[in-house]
C-alpha positions as CSV (number, residue, x, y, z in Angstrom):
1,M,-17.3,95.5,144.5
2,S,-16.7,91.8,143.9
3,T,-14.4,89.2,145.4
4,V,-12.4,87.7,142.4
5,L,-10.5,84.4,142.5
6,V,-7.8,84.2,139.8
7,T,-5.8,81.0,139.3
8,G,-2.2,80.8,137.9
9,T,-1.1,84.3,139.0
10,S,2.6,83.8,139.3
11,R,3.3,85.3,135.9
12,G,1.9,86.4,132.5
13,I,-1.9,86.7,132.0
14,G,-2.7,85.6,135.6
15,L,-0.5,88.2,137.2
16,A,-1.7,91.0,134.9
17,T,-5.3,89.9,135.6
18,A,-5.0,90.0,139.4
19,L,-3.6,93.5,139.2
20,A,-6.2,94.7,136.7
21,F,-9.1,93.5,138.9
22,A,-7.6,95.1,142.0
23,R,-6.9,98.4,140.2
24,A,-10.6,98.3,139.2
25,G,-11.6,98.2,142.9
26,H,-12.2,94.5,143.4
27,T,-10.9,92.3,146.2
28,V,-8.6,89.7,144.6
29,A,-7.7,86.2,145.8
30,A,-4.6,85.4,143.7
31,T,-3.6,81.7,143.7
32,M,-0.5,79.9,142.6
33,R,1.3,76.7,143.4
34,N,4.3,78.2,145.2
35,P,4.0,81.9,146.2
36,A,7.5,82.0,147.7
37,A,9.0,81.3,144.3
38,A,7.0,84.0,142.5
39,P,7.0,87.2,144.7
40,E,6.4,89.7,141.9
41,L,2.6,89.9,142.3
42,A,2.8,90.5,146.0
43,R,5.4,93.1,145.6
44,A,3.4,95.0,142.9
45,A,0.2,94.8,144.9
46,A,2.0,96.1,148.0
47,S,3.7,99.0,146.2
48,E,0.3,100.1,144.8
49,R,-1.6,99.3,148.0
50,L,-4.0,97.0,146.1
51,A,-6.4,94.6,147.7
52,V,-4.6,91.4,146.5
53,S,-4.2,88.4,148.8
54,V,-2.0,85.6,147.6
55,F,-3.0,82.0,148.4
56,T,-1.3,78.7,147.8
57,M,-3.4,76.5,145.5
58,D,-2.4,73.6,143.3
59,V,-5.2,73.2,140.8
60,D,-4.0,69.6,140.1
61,D,-4.9,68.6,143.7
62,D,-8.4,68.2,145.0
63,A,-7.5,68.9,148.6
64,S,-5.4,71.9,147.8
65,V,-8.3,73.5,145.8
66,Q,-10.9,72.8,148.5
67,Q,-8.6,74.1,151.3
68,A,-7.7,77.2,149.4
69,V,-11.3,78.1,148.6
70,R,-12.4,77.6,152.2
71,R,-9.6,79.9,153.4
72,I,-10.4,82.5,150.7
73,E,-14.1,82.5,151.7
74,A,-13.2,82.7,155.4
75,E,-10.8,85.6,154.9
76,L,-12.3,87.5,152.0
77,G,-16.0,86.4,151.8
78,P,-17.9,84.5,149.1
79,V,-16.3,84.3,145.6
80,D,-18.3,86.4,143.1
81,V,-16.0,85.9,140.1
82,L,-13.8,82.9,139.2
83,V,-11.2,83.3,136.5
84,N,-9.7,79.9,135.6
85,N,-6.4,81.0,134.1
86,A,-3.9,78.4,135.3
87,G,-2.4,76.5,132.4
88,I,0.6,74.7,131.0
89,E,1.8,73.7,127.6
90,R,3.7,70.8,126.1
91,T,4.6,70.6,122.4
92,G,5.5,67.6,120.3
93,S,4.1,65.2,117.8
94,V,1.4,62.7,119.0
95,E,3.8,59.9,118.3
96,E,6.8,61.3,120.1
97,M,5.1,63.0,123.2
98,P,4.9,60.8,126.3
99,V,1.4,59.9,127.4
100,S,2.4,61.4,130.8
101,A,2.8,64.8,129.2
102,F,-0.7,64.6,127.7
103,R,-2.0,63.7,131.2
104,D,-0.2,66.6,132.8
105,V,-1.7,69.2,130.3
106,M,-5.2,67.8,130.7
107,E,-4.9,67.7,134.5
108,T,-4.0,71.3,134.8
109,N,-5.8,73.0,131.9
110,C,-9.1,71.1,132.1
111,F,-9.5,69.2,135.3
112,G,-7.9,72.0,137.3
113,A,-10.6,74.4,136.1
114,I,-13.3,71.9,136.9
115,R,-12.0,71.5,140.4
116,C,-12.2,75.2,141.0
117,I,-15.6,75.4,139.4
118,Q,-16.9,72.7,141.7
119,A,-15.4,74.4,144.7
120,V,-17.1,77.8,144.2
121,L,-20.3,76.8,142.4
122,P,-22.4,75.7,145.3
123,G,-22.1,79.1,146.9
124,M,-22.8,80.9,143.6
125,R,-25.9,78.8,143.0
126,A,-27.2,79.4,146.6
127,R,-26.8,83.2,146.0
128,R,-28.1,82.9,142.5
129,S,-25.3,85.1,141.1
130,G,-21.7,84.8,140.0
131,C,-19.4,84.8,137.0
132,I,-17.1,82.1,135.8
133,V,-14.6,82.9,133.1
134,N,-12.5,80.1,131.6
135,V,-9.3,81.2,129.8
136,T,-9.0,78.8,126.9
137,S,-7.2,79.8,123.7
138,I,-7.8,80.1,120.0
139,S,-6.4,76.5,120.3
140,G,-9.7,75.6,121.8
141,K,-11.2,76.1,118.3
142,L,-8.4,75.1,116.0
143,A,-5.8,72.4,116.3
144,T,-2.3,72.8,114.9
145,S,0.5,70.4,115.3
146,P,2.7,70.2,117.4
147,M,0.2,71.5,120.0
148,G,-2.0,68.4,120.1
149,A,-2.0,68.0,123.9
150,Y,-2.6,71.7,124.5
151,A,-5.4,72.0,121.9
152,A,-7.0,68.8,123.3
153,S,-7.1,70.4,126.8
154,K,-8.6,73.6,125.5
155,F,-11.1,71.9,123.2
156,A,-12.2,69.9,126.3
157,L,-12.5,73.0,128.5
158,E,-14.5,74.8,125.9
159,A,-16.9,71.8,125.7
160,V,-17.2,71.7,129.5
161,S,-17.8,75.5,129.6
162,E,-20.7,75.2,127.1
163,C,-22.3,72.5,129.2
164,L,-21.8,74.5,132.4
165,A,-23.2,77.7,130.9
166,Q,-26.5,75.8,130.1
167,E,-26.7,74.3,133.6
168,V,-26.1,77.5,135.6
169,K,-27.8,80.2,133.6
170,P,-31.2,79.6,135.3
171,F,-29.4,80.4,138.6
172,G,-28.2,83.8,137.3
173,I,-24.6,82.6,136.9
174,R,-22.7,83.8,133.8
175,V,-20.2,81.5,132.1
176,C,-17.9,82.4,129.2
177,V,-14.6,81.6,127.6
178,V,-11.8,84.0,126.7
179,E,-9.7,82.8,123.7
180,P,-6.4,84.7,123.6
181,G,-4.3,84.6,120.4
182,I,-0.5,84.7,120.6
183,I,0.2,86.7,123.8
184,D,3.7,87.7,124.9
185,T,4.1,85.3,127.9
186,D,6.7,82.8,129.1
187,M,4.6,80.1,127.5
188,A,4.6,81.8,124.1
189,R,8.4,82.4,124.3
190,H,8.9,78.7,125.1
191,I,6.9,77.6,122.1
192,S,9.0,80.0,119.9
193,V,12.1,77.9,120.6
194,A,12.3,74.9,118.4
195,G,12.6,71.6,120.4
196,D,14.6,68.5,120.0
197,A,15.1,66.8,116.6
198,S,11.9,65.2,115.4
199,A,10.7,63.1,112.5
200,Y,8.1,65.8,112.0
201,P,8.7,69.4,110.9
202,N,5.7,70.9,112.7
203,Q,7.4,72.0,115.9
204,R,10.1,73.8,114.1
205,R,7.6,75.6,111.9
206,M,5.3,76.5,114.8
207,A,8.2,77.9,116.6
208,A,9.0,80.1,113.6
209,M,5.4,81.3,113.5
210,F,5.5,82.3,117.2
211,V,8.8,84.1,116.6
212,A,7.1,86.1,113.9
213,A,4.1,86.9,116.0
214,L,6.3,88.0,118.9
215,Q,8.1,90.6,116.8
216,Q,5.1,92.8,117.5
217,P,4.2,91.4,120.9
218,T,0.7,91.6,122.5
219,P,1.1,92.1,126.3
220,P,-0.9,90.1,128.8
221,D,-2.6,93.3,129.9
222,V,-4.8,93.1,126.8
223,V,-6.3,89.8,128.1
224,A,-6.5,91.1,131.7
225,D,-8.4,94.2,130.6
226,K,-10.9,92.0,128.7
227,L,-11.5,89.8,131.7
228,V,-12.3,92.8,133.9
229,E,-14.6,94.2,131.2
230,I,-16.5,90.8,131.1
231,A,-16.9,90.6,134.8
232,D,-18.0,94.2,135.3
233,G,-20.1,94.4,132.1
234,G,-22.8,91.9,132.8
235,S,-22.8,90.5,129.3
236,W,-24.0,87.0,128.6
237,Q,-21.8,86.7,125.5
238,F,-20.2,83.3,125.7
239,R,-17.1,83.4,123.5
240,H,-14.5,86.3,123.5
241,P,-11.5,86.1,121.2
242,V,-8.8,88.4,122.5
243,G,-5.7,90.0,120.9
244,P,-5.2,91.3,117.4
245,D,-4.6,87.9,115.8
246,A,-7.3,85.9,117.6
247,A,-10.3,86.7,115.4
248,P,-8.3,86.5,112.1
249,F,-6.9,83.0,113.1
250,L,-10.4,81.8,114.0
251,Q,-11.9,83.2,110.8
252,W,-9.1,81.6,108.7
253,R,-9.8,78.2,110.3
254,A,-13.6,78.6,109.8
255,S,-13.1,79.3,106.1
256,L,-11.4,76.0,105.6
257,S,-12.9,72.5,105.5
258,D,-11.5,69.9,107.9
259,E,-9.7,68.3,104.9
260,A,-8.2,71.6,103.8
261,W,-7.0,72.3,107.3
262,V,-5.3,68.9,107.4
263,E,-3.8,69.5,104.0
264,W,-2.3,72.9,105.2
265,G,-0.7,71.2,108.2
266,A,0.8,68.5,106.0
267,L,2.4,70.8,103.4
268,D,6.1,70.8,102.8
269,D,8.1,73.6,104.3
270,D,8.1,76.0,101.3
271,A,4.4,75.6,100.7
272,W,3.5,75.9,104.4
273,Y,5.4,79.1,104.9
274,A,3.9,80.5,101.7
275,R,0.4,79.8,102.9
276,V,1.1,81.3,106.3
277,Q,2.2,84.5,104.6
278,A,-0.8,84.4,102.2
279,D,-3.6,83.6,104.6
280,P,-2.9,84.9,108.2
281,G,-0.4,87.3,106.7
282,M,2.6,86.3,108.7
283,D,6.2,86.1,107.4
284,A,7.2,83.2,109.5
285,R,10.0,81.9,107.3
286,P,13.2,81.7,109.3
287,S,16.0,84.1,108.3
288,V,19.0,82.6,106.5
289,V,22.1,83.6,108.3
């Protein structure tokens, strides 16, 4: 079986993914910034006697990534599969969000993945085998306010992934992106809470959409199972929408011109909620108490 490196495993999709790979018989290197603050994975792995080793890695830091990968390879052997899952979100209008927040999101979601890729790729290339899966989002194909920073990072990671796939296919290395829809994670729950007062209605409306989606929550296991399927299956398919709402959202966006998409995002509240109910079929209008 394979040695699998999964980033961002303290909670949510990353935690579920580490457990799913181990349950499938793989040896898992699960990385996170502060293992002491997130003991749930280690406890779950120990209780099931799974081959999961937790390593400290900060994907925002060059030295941390290099040191962690060297330690993983020394203790567990060459990395066969890399799952770049670590990610953060910040919501807010382009005008009101600090530039530092944009930098933070890009640093983790895009540059963090690149750091990990660069750390494991020489070995994969020398062995002429490997699999790199970048967890992006449907936000890597459609941009909705107030998620400009998050969407920008995921658009960027999808572009890097396309280029990387072209570069490494001759070496027998598979690259793909997984695009989850709205998954029941701490991140999604955070987005579902309207933020501070704003000159723009988009954050409040997006929060309402997430509240509606989370009424029938999709668990992180759905994404984790897909990641194992991709790694084990040997498919060269590049893009994988995951979750019941992922493909419908992407198809909805593809059906609209850029101008129509902008017009939808700029509608007043009543018209916006009506379109969300008519098109993706979500009753996101907040209840009146």
